[in-house]
PDB file of N, CA, C and O in Angstrom:
ATOM      1  N   MET A   1      28.562 143.665 113.209  1.00  0.00           N
ATOM      2  CA  MET A   1      29.487 144.734 112.955  1.00  0.00           C
ATOM      3  C   MET A   1      30.813 144.407 113.659  1.00  0.00           C
ATOM      4  O   MET A   1      30.839 144.045 114.835  1.00  0.00           O
ATOM      5  N   LYS A   2      31.932 144.547 112.890  1.00  0.00           N
ATOM      6  CA  LYS A   2      33.250 144.246 113.416  1.00  0.00           C
ATOM      7  C   LYS A   2      33.858 145.539 113.955  1.00  0.00           C
ATOM      8  O   LYS A   2      33.867 146.566 113.275  1.00  0.00           O
ATOM      9  N   LYS A   3      34.363 145.474 115.177  1.00  0.00           N
ATOM     10  CA  LYS A   3      34.981 146.656 115.795  1.00  0.00           C
ATOM     11  C   LYS A   3      36.426 146.786 115.349  1.00  0.00           C
ATOM     12  O   LYS A   3      37.146 145.793 115.242  1.00  0.00           O
ATOM     13  N   LYS A   4      36.843 148.013 115.090  1.00  0.00           N
ATOM     14  CA  LYS A   4      38.225 148.278 114.708  1.00  0.00           C
ATOM     15  C   LYS A   4      38.895 149.073 115.821  1.00  0.00           C
ATOM     16  O   LYS A   4      38.236 149.786 116.577  1.00  0.00           O
ATOM     17  N   GLY A   5      40.235 148.936 115.909  1.00  0.00           N
ATOM     18  CA  GLY A   5      40.976 149.689 116.906  1.00  0.00           C
ATOM     19  C   GLY A   5      41.533 148.780 117.979  1.00  0.00           C
ATOM     20  O   GLY A   5      41.409 147.556 117.920  1.00  0.00           O
ATOM     21  N   PHE A   6      42.148 149.409 118.955  1.00  0.00           N
ATOM     22  CA  PHE A   6      42.799 148.680 120.042  1.00  0.00           C
ATOM     23  C   PHE A   6      41.973 148.796 121.308  1.00  0.00           C
ATOM     24  O   PHE A   6      41.289 149.792 121.540  1.00  0.00           O
ATOM     25  N   THR A   7      42.051 147.762 122.115  1.00  0.00           N
ATOM     26  CA  THR A   7      41.501 147.883 123.461  1.00  0.00           C
ATOM     27  C   THR A   7      42.554 148.583 124.319  1.00  0.00           C
ATOM     28  O   THR A   7      43.705 148.720 123.904  1.00  0.00           O
ATOM     29  N   LEU A   8      42.174 149.010 125.472  1.00  0.00           N
ATOM     30  CA  LEU A   8      43.113 149.687 126.365  1.00  0.00           C
ATOM     31  C   LEU A   8      44.278 148.766 126.714  1.00  0.00           C
ATOM     32  O   LEU A   8      45.424 149.213 126.760  1.00  0.00           O
ATOM     33  N   LEU A   9      44.005 147.509 126.957  1.00  0.00           N
ATOM     34  CA  LEU A   9      45.057 146.547 127.306  1.00  0.00           C
ATOM     35  C   LEU A   9      46.039 146.377 126.141  1.00  0.00           C
ATOM     36  O   LEU A   9      47.251 146.348 126.357  1.00  0.00           O
ATOM     37  N   GLU A  10      45.540 146.266 124.940  1.00  0.00           N
ATOM     38  CA  GLU A  10      46.423 146.137 123.784  1.00  0.00           C
ATOM     39  C   GLU A  10      47.288 147.377 123.602  1.00  0.00           C
ATOM     40  O   GLU A  10      48.473 147.263 123.287  1.00  0.00           O
ATOM     41  N   ALA A  11      46.723 148.533 123.792  1.00  0.00           N
ATOM     42  CA  ALA A  11      47.474 149.785 123.648  1.00  0.00           C
ATOM     43  C   ALA A  11      48.570 149.880 124.697  1.00  0.00           C
ATOM     44  O   ALA A  11      49.689 150.287 124.387  1.00  0.00           O
ATOM     45  N   VAL A  12      48.264 149.510 125.933  1.00  0.00           N
ATOM     46  CA  VAL A  12      49.259 149.564 127.014  1.00  0.00           C
ATOM     47  C   VAL A  12      50.382 148.574 126.735  1.00  0.00           C
ATOM     48  O   VAL A  12      51.554 148.909 126.911  1.00  0.00           O
ATOM     49  N   LEU A  13      50.048 147.372 126.307  1.00  0.00           N
ATOM     50  CA  LEU A  13      51.077 146.376 125.997  1.00  0.00           C
ATOM     51  C   LEU A  13      51.944 146.836 124.824  1.00  0.00           C
ATOM     52  O   LEU A  13      53.165 146.685 124.854  1.00  0.00           O
ATOM     53  N   TYR A  14      51.312 147.396 123.797  1.00  0.00           N
ATOM     54  CA  TYR A  14      52.067 147.896 122.651  1.00  0.00           C
ATOM     55  C   TYR A  14      53.045 148.987 123.093  1.00  0.00           C
ATOM     56  O   TYR A  14      54.214 148.960 122.708  1.00  0.00           O
ATOM     57  N   LEU A  15      52.586 149.930 123.884  1.00  0.00           N
ATOM     58  CA  LEU A  15      53.451 151.021 124.353  1.00  0.00           C
ATOM     59  C   LEU A  15      54.583 150.496 125.233  1.00  0.00           C
ATOM     60  O   LEU A  15      55.707 150.993 125.155  1.00  0.00           O
ATOM     61  N   ALA A  16      54.301 149.508 126.060  1.00  0.00           N
ATOM     62  CA  ALA A  16      55.338 148.939 126.925  1.00  0.00           C
ATOM     63  C   ALA A  16      56.406 148.239 126.091  1.00  0.00           C
ATOM     64  O   ALA A  16      57.599 148.422 126.335  1.00  0.00           O
ATOM     65  N   ILE A  17      55.991 147.446 125.116  1.00  0.00           N
ATOM     66  CA  ILE A  17      56.957 146.738 124.269  1.00  0.00           C
ATOM     67  C   ILE A  17      57.752 147.722 123.424  1.00  0.00           C
ATOM     68  O   ILE A  17      58.972 147.599 123.317  1.00  0.00           O
ATOM     69  N   ALA A  18      57.075 148.700 122.820  1.00  0.00           N
ATOM     70  CA  ALA A  18      57.765 149.700 122.002  1.00  0.00           C
ATOM     71  C   ALA A  18      58.741 150.508 122.861  1.00  0.00           C
ATOM     72  O   ALA A  18      59.846 150.815 122.413  1.00  0.00           O
ATOM     73  N   GLY A  19      58.346 150.853 124.081  1.00  0.00           N
ATOM     74  CA  GLY A  19      59.226 151.595 124.982  1.00  0.00           C
ATOM     75  C   GLY A  19      60.480 150.811 125.332  1.00  0.00           C
ATOM     76  O   GLY A  19      61.573 151.375 125.373  1.00  0.00           O
ATOM     77  N   MET A  20      60.331 149.516 125.585  1.00  0.00           N
ATOM     78  CA  MET A  20      61.494 148.694 125.908  1.00  0.00           C
ATOM     79  C   MET A  20      62.427 148.578 124.709  1.00  0.00           C
ATOM     80  O   MET A  20      63.646 148.645 124.869  1.00  0.00           O
ATOM     81  N   VAL A  21      61.880 148.407 123.522  1.00  0.00           N
ATOM     82  CA  VAL A  21      62.704 148.312 122.317  1.00  0.00           C
ATOM     83  C   VAL A  21      63.479 149.607 122.103  1.00  0.00           C
ATOM     84  O   VAL A  21      64.681 149.576 121.839  1.00  0.00           O
ATOM     85  N   ILE A  22      62.802 150.737 122.215  1.00  0.00           N
ATOM     86  CA  ILE A  22      63.464 152.036 122.050  1.00  0.00           C
ATOM     87  C   ILE A  22      64.527 152.237 123.118  1.00  0.00           C
ATOM     88  O   ILE A  22      65.602 152.758 122.821  1.00  0.00           O
ATOM     89  N   TYR A  23      64.253 151.836 124.351  1.00  0.00           N
ATOM     90  CA  TYR A  23      65.212 151.967 125.452  1.00  0.00           C
ATOM     91  C   TYR A  23      66.490 151.187 125.159  1.00  0.00           C
ATOM     92  O   TYR A  23      67.590 151.715 125.325  1.00  0.00           O
ATOM     93  N   PHE A  24      66.354 149.943 124.726  1.00  0.00           N
ATOM     94  CA  PHE A  24      67.535 149.123 124.463  1.00  0.00           C
ATOM     95  C   PHE A  24      68.308 149.606 123.237  1.00  0.00           C
ATOM     96  O   PHE A  24      69.539 149.596 123.241  1.00  0.00           O
ATOM     97  N   ILE A  25      67.606 150.023 122.199  1.00  0.00           N
ATOM     98  CA  ILE A  25      68.285 150.516 121.001  1.00  0.00           C
ATOM     99  C   ILE A  25      69.038 151.806 121.312  1.00  0.00           C
ATOM    100  O   ILE A  25      70.179 151.976 120.881  1.00  0.00           O
ATOM    101  N   SER A  26      68.410 152.713 122.055  1.00  0.00           N
ATOM    102  CA  SER A  26      69.089 153.967 122.382  1.00  0.00           C
ATOM    103  C   SER A  26      70.275 153.723 123.306  1.00  0.00           C
ATOM    104  O   SER A  26      71.299 154.394 123.175  1.00  0.00           O
ATOM    105  N   GLY A  27      70.163 152.789 124.225  1.00  0.00           N
ATOM    106  CA  GLY A  27      71.289 152.444 125.095  1.00  0.00           C
ATOM    107  C   GLY A  27      72.451 151.879 124.302  1.00  0.00           C
ATOM    108  O   GLY A  27      73.607 152.214 124.559  1.00  0.00           O
ATOM    109  N   PHE A  28      72.151 151.029 123.346  1.00  0.00           N
ATOM    110  CA  PHE A  28      73.199 150.457 122.497  1.00  0.00           C
ATOM    111  C   PHE A  28      73.876 151.548 121.673  1.00  0.00           C
ATOM    112  O   PHE A  28      75.102 151.578 121.569  1.00  0.00           O
ATOM    113  N   ALA A  29      73.079 152.446 121.085  1.00  0.00           N
ATOM    114  CA  ALA A  29      73.636 153.529 120.274  1.00  0.00           C
ATOM    115  C   ALA A  29      74.498 154.452 121.127  1.00  0.00           C
ATOM    116  O   ALA A  29      75.580 154.857 120.702  1.00  0.00           O
ATOM    117  N   PHE A  30      74.031 154.786 122.322  1.00  0.00           N
ATOM    118  CA  PHE A  30      74.774 155.654 123.228  1.00  0.00           C
ATOM    119  C   PHE A  30      76.120 155.025 123.584  1.00  0.00           C
ATOM    120  O   PHE A  30      77.147 155.704 123.559  1.00  0.00           O
ATOM    121  N   ASN A  31      76.120 153.745 123.913  1.00  0.00           N
ATOM    122  CA  ASN A  31      77.366 153.052 124.254  1.00  0.00           C
ATOM    123  C   ASN A  31      78.307 152.974 123.061  1.00  0.00           C
ATOM    124  O   ASN A  31      79.521 153.099 123.220  1.00  0.00           O
ATOM    125  N   ALA A  32      77.760 152.769 121.872  1.00  0.00           N
ATOM    126  CA  ALA A  32      78.601 152.692 120.678  1.00  0.00           C
ATOM    127  C   ALA A  32      79.285 154.025 120.410  1.00  0.00           C
ATOM    128  O   ALA A  32      80.471 154.059 120.081  1.00  0.00           O
ATOM    129  N   ILE A  33      78.551 155.118 120.545  1.00  0.00           N
ATOM    130  CA  ILE A  33      79.117 156.443 120.287  1.00  0.00           C
ATOM    131  C   ILE A  33      80.165 156.798 121.330  1.00  0.00           C
ATOM    132  O   ILE A  33      81.277 157.189 120.976  1.00  0.00           O
ATOM    133  N   TRP A  34      79.832 156.669 122.605  1.00  0.00           N
ATOM    134  CA  TRP A  34      80.769 157.030 123.665  1.00  0.00           C
ATOM    135  C   TRP A  34      81.912 156.045 123.774  1.00  0.00           C
ATOM    136  O   TRP A  34      83.025 156.422 124.141  1.00  0.00           O
ATOM    137  N   GLY A  35      81.650 154.776 123.458  1.00  0.00           N
ATOM    138  CA  GLY A  35      82.717 153.770 123.483  1.00  0.00           C
ATOM    139  C   GLY A  35      83.788 154.068 122.454  1.00  0.00           C
ATOM    140  O   GLY A  35      84.977 153.891 122.716  1.00  0.00           O
ATOM    141  N   LYS A  36      83.362 154.523 121.272  1.00  0.00           N
ATOM    142  CA  LYS A  36      84.325 154.865 120.223  1.00  0.00           C
ATOM    143  C   LYS A  36      85.212 156.021 120.678  1.00  0.00           C
ATOM    144  O   LYS A  36      86.425 155.985 120.472  1.00  0.00           O
ATOM    145  N   SER A  37      84.626 157.037 121.291  1.00  0.00           N
ATOM    146  CA  SER A  37      85.403 158.183 121.783  1.00  0.00           C
ATOM    147  C   SER A  37      86.398 157.742 122.851  1.00  0.00           C
ATOM    148  O   SER A  37      87.538 158.205 122.879  1.00  0.00           O
ATOM    149  N   LYS A  38      85.960 156.850 123.722  1.00  0.00           N
ATOM    150  CA  LYS A  38      86.838 156.366 124.794  1.00  0.00           C
ATOM    151  C   LYS A  38      88.017 155.592 124.210  1.00  0.00           C
ATOM    152  O   LYS A  38      89.154 155.773 124.645  1.00  0.00           O
ATOM    153  N   ILE A  39      87.753 154.744 123.242  1.00  0.00           N
ATOM    154  CA  ILE A  39      88.825 153.964 122.612  1.00  0.00           C
ATOM    155  C   ILE A  39      89.815 154.887 121.920  1.00  0.00           C
ATOM    156  O   ILE A  39      91.024 154.680 122.021  1.00  0.00           O
ATOM    157  N   GLU A  40      89.319 155.910 121.213  1.00  0.00           N
ATOM    158  CA  GLU A  40      90.207 156.851 120.537  1.00  0.00           C
ATOM    159  C   GLU A  40      91.068 157.607 121.541  1.00  0.00           C
ATOM    160  O   GLU A  40      92.244 157.862 121.280  1.00  0.00           O
ATOM    161  N   SER A  41      90.495 157.965 122.683  1.00  0.00           N
ATOM    162  CA  SER A  41      91.259 158.660 123.726  1.00  0.00           C
ATOM    163  C   SER A  41      92.356 157.763 124.283  1.00  0.00           C
ATOM    164  O   SER A  41      93.492 158.201 124.468  1.00  0.00           O
ATOM    165  N   ILE A  42      92.018 156.527 124.545  1.00  0.00           N
ATOM    166  CA  ILE A  42      92.997 155.580 125.087  1.00  0.00           C
ATOM    167  C   ILE A  42      94.129 155.363 124.085  1.00  0.00           C
ATOM    168  O   ILE A  42      95.296 155.299 124.472  1.00  0.00           O
ATOM    169  N   GLN A  43      93.790 155.250 122.798  1.00  0.00           N
ATOM    170  CA  GLN A  43      94.822 155.072 121.775  1.00  0.00           C
ATOM    171  C   GLN A  43      95.739 156.293 121.700  1.00  0.00           C
ATOM    172  O   GLN A  43      96.953 156.148 121.548  1.00  0.00           O
ATOM    173  N   GLY A  44      95.166 157.493 121.804  1.00  0.00           N
ATOM    174  CA  GLY A  44      95.975 158.710 121.779  1.00  0.00           C
ATOM    175  C   GLY A  44      96.937 158.767 122.949  1.00  0.00           C
ATOM    176  O   GLY A  44      98.104 159.122 122.782  1.00  0.00           O
ATOM    177  N   VAL A  45      96.456 158.421 124.128  1.00  0.00           N
ATOM    178  CA  VAL A  45      97.311 158.423 125.318  1.00  0.00           C
ATOM    179  C   VAL A  45      98.412 157.371 125.173  1.00  0.00           C
ATOM    180  O   VAL A  45      99.560 157.622 125.541  1.00  0.00           O
ATOM    181  N   SER A  46      98.076 156.219 124.648  1.00  0.00           N
ATOM    182  CA  SER A  46      99.079 155.161 124.461  1.00  0.00           C
ATOM    183  C   SER A  46     100.176 155.602 123.496  1.00  0.00           C
ATOM    184  O   SER A  46     101.354 155.326 123.725  1.00  0.00           O
ATOM    185  N   GLN A  47      99.793 156.287 122.421  1.00  0.00           N
ATOM    186  CA  GLN A  47     100.781 156.766 121.465  1.00  0.00           C
ATOM    187  C   GLN A  47     101.685 157.828 122.095  1.00  0.00           C
ATOM    188  O   GLN A  47     102.893 157.833 121.859  1.00  0.00           O
ATOM    189  N   GLU A  48     101.111 158.715 122.886  1.00  0.00           N
ATOM    190  CA  GLU A  48     101.909 159.734 123.570  1.00  0.00           C
ATOM    191  C   GLU A  48     102.866 159.093 124.566  1.00  0.00           C
ATOM    192  O   GLU A  48     104.024 159.497 124.666  1.00  0.00           O
ATOM    193  N   MET A  49     102.385 158.096 125.302  1.00  0.00           N
ATOM    194  CA  MET A  49     103.248 157.409 126.267  1.00  0.00           C
ATOM    195  C   MET A  49     104.407 156.731 125.548  1.00  0.00           C
ATOM    196  O   MET A  49     105.542 156.792 126.020  1.00  0.00           O
ATOM    197  N   GLN A  50     104.143 156.091 124.423  1.00  0.00           N
ATOM    198  CA  GLN A  50     105.197 155.424 123.668  1.00  0.00           C
ATOM    199  C   GLN A  50     106.222 156.439 123.176  1.00  0.00           C
ATOM    200  O   GLN A  50     107.422 156.166 123.184  1.00  0.00           O
ATOM    201  N   SER A  51     105.758 157.599 122.753  1.00  0.00           N
ATOM    202  CA  SER A  51     106.669 158.653 122.299  1.00  0.00           C
ATOM    203  C   SER A  51     107.577 159.124 123.434  1.00  0.00           C
ATOM    204  O   SER A  51     108.776 159.322 123.233  1.00  0.00           O
ATOM    205  N   VAL A  52     107.009 159.303 124.619  1.00  0.00           N
ATOM    206  CA  VAL A  52     107.794 159.735 125.778  1.00  0.00           C
ATOM    207  C   VAL A  52     108.821 158.665 126.153  1.00  0.00           C
ATOM    208  O   VAL A  52     109.977 158.984 126.430  1.00  0.00           O
ATOM    209  N   VAL A  53     108.405 157.407 126.162  1.00  0.00           N
ATOM    210  CA  VAL A  53     109.321 156.310 126.499  1.00  0.00           C
ATOM    211  C   VAL A  53     110.456 156.250 125.481  1.00  0.00           C
ATOM    212  O   VAL A  53     111.610 156.038 125.855  1.00  0.00           O
ATOM    213  N   ASP A  54     110.143 156.434 124.200  1.00  0.00           N
ATOM    214  CA  ASP A  54     111.182 156.432 123.168  1.00  0.00           C
ATOM    215  C   ASP A  54     112.167 157.590 123.381  1.00  0.00           C
ATOM    216  O   ASP A  54     113.377 157.407 123.250  1.00  0.00           O
ATOM    217  N   ASP A  55     111.650 158.775 123.709  1.00  0.00           N
ATOM    218  CA  ASP A  55     112.524 159.926 123.967  1.00  0.00           C
ATOM    219  C   ASP A  55     113.435 159.678 125.166  1.00  0.00           C
ATOM    220  O   ASP A  55     114.629 159.975 125.116  1.00  0.00           O
ATOM    221  N   ILE A  56     112.874 159.139 126.233  1.00  0.00           N
ATOM    222  CA  ILE A  56     113.673 158.865 127.431  1.00  0.00           C
ATOM    223  C   ILE A  56     114.724 157.800 127.125  1.00  0.00           C
ATOM    224  O   ILE A  56     115.878 157.931 127.535  1.00  0.00           O
ATOM    225  N   SER A  57     114.334 156.753 126.413  1.00  0.00           N
ATOM    226  CA  SER A  57     115.282 155.694 126.067  1.00  0.00           C
ATOM    227  C   SER A  57     116.422 156.231 125.214  1.00  0.00           C
ATOM    228  O   SER A  57     117.582 155.875 125.421  1.00  0.00           O
ATOM    229  N   GLY A  58     116.087 157.096 124.248  1.00  0.00           N
ATOM    230  CA  GLY A  58     117.107 157.695 123.403  1.00  0.00           C
ATOM    231  C   GLY A  58     118.054 158.561 124.193  1.00  0.00           C
ATOM    232  O   GLY A  58     119.263 158.525 123.963  1.00  0.00           O
ATOM    233  N   THR A  59     117.527 159.343 125.127  1.00  0.00           N
ATOM    234  CA  THR A  59     118.357 160.209 125.956  1.00  0.00           C
ATOM    235  C   THR A  59     119.293 159.379 126.826  1.00  0.00           C
ATOM    236  O   THR A  59     120.467 159.719 126.974  1.00  0.00           O
ATOM    237  N   ILE A  60     118.785 158.295 127.402  1.00  0.00           N
ATOM    238  CA  ILE A  60     119.617 157.434 128.247  1.00  0.00           C
ATOM    239  C   ILE A  60     120.697 156.752 127.403  1.00  0.00           C
ATOM    240  O   ILE A  60     121.843 156.647 127.840  1.00  0.00           O
ATOM    241  N   SER A  61     120.347 156.290 126.207  1.00  0.00           N
ATOM    242  CA  SER A  61     121.329 155.609 125.349  1.00  0.00           C
ATOM    243  C   SER A  61     122.441 156.549 124.924  1.00  0.00           C
ATOM    244  O   SER A  61     123.594 156.137 124.795  1.00  0.00           O
ATOM    245  N   ASP A  62     122.097 157.826 124.704  1.00  0.00           N
ATOM    246  CA  ASP A  62     123.078 158.800 124.233  1.00  0.00           C
ATOM    247  C   ASP A  62     123.909 159.406 125.367  1.00  0.00           C
ATOM    248  O   ASP A  62     124.856 160.152 125.117  1.00  0.00           O
ATOM    249  N   ALA A  63     123.555 159.086 126.600  1.00  0.00           N
ATOM    250  CA  ALA A  63     124.258 159.686 127.736  1.00  0.00           C
ATOM    251  C   ALA A  63     125.697 159.190 127.790  1.00  0.00           C
ATOM    252  O   ALA A  63     125.979 158.019 127.538  1.00  0.00           O
ATOM    253  N   ILE A  64     126.589 160.096 128.120  1.00  0.00           N
ATOM    254  CA  ILE A  64     128.010 159.755 128.232  1.00  0.00           C
ATOM    255  C   ILE A  64     128.313 159.325 129.668  1.00  0.00           C
ATOM    256  O   ILE A  64     129.106 158.411 129.892  1.00  0.00           O
ATOM    257  N   GLU A  65     127.690 159.975 130.621  1.00  0.00           N
ATOM    258  CA  GLU A  65     127.932 159.631 132.022  1.00  0.00           C
ATOM    259  C   GLU A  65     126.642 159.817 132.808  1.00  0.00           C
ATOM    260  O   GLU A  65     125.723 160.511 132.373  1.00  0.00           O
ATOM    261  N   VAL A  66     126.596 159.185 133.970  1.00  0.00           N
ATOM    262  CA  VAL A  66     125.455 159.276 134.854  1.00  0.00           C
ATOM    263  C   VAL A  66     125.953 159.804 136.197  1.00  0.00           C
ATOM    264  O   VAL A  66     126.805 159.181 136.831  1.00  0.00           O
ATOM    265  N   ASN A  67     125.430 160.943 136.632  1.00  0.00           N
ATOM    266  CA  ASN A  67     125.808 161.569 137.887  1.00  0.00           C
ATOM    267  C   ASN A  67     127.336 161.737 138.024  1.00  0.00           C
ATOM    268  O   ASN A  67     127.898 161.534 139.100  1.00  0.00           O
ATOM    269  N   GLY A  68     127.979 162.103 136.933  1.00  0.00           N
ATOM    270  CA  GLY A  68     129.410 162.386 136.966  1.00  0.00           C
ATOM    271  C   GLY A  68     130.284 161.147 136.921  1.00  0.00           C
ATOM    272  O   GLY A  68     131.497 161.266 137.093  1.00  0.00           O
ATOM    273  N   VAL A  69     129.726 159.956 136.697  1.00  0.00           N
ATOM    274  CA  VAL A  69     130.493 158.722 136.626  1.00  0.00           C
ATOM    275  C   VAL A  69     130.475 158.227 135.189  1.00  0.00           C
ATOM    276  O   VAL A  69     129.417 158.101 134.572  1.00  0.00           O
ATOM    277  N   ASN A  70     131.691 157.944 134.656  1.00  0.00           N
ATOM    278  CA  ASN A  70     131.784 157.443 133.270  1.00  0.00           C
ATOM    279  C   ASN A  70     131.438 155.995 133.184  1.00  0.00           C
ATOM    280  O   ASN A  70     131.465 155.418 132.097  1.00  0.00           O
TER     281      ASN A  70
END
């Protein structure tokens, strides 16, 4: 008679391997999701900074005098 099923050792090894695979996949997914948000935030801040620099540059270029000196 042939026995079917897993031994305790096989079950423990299967669970350990499956757990590690799930751990790494979930870590990768988590980093991908949060990494995208971080990149979008950095891009937004960079665009705002560029806008401020452009406004300041325009104001300085249009200035007629600085501290009362022509």
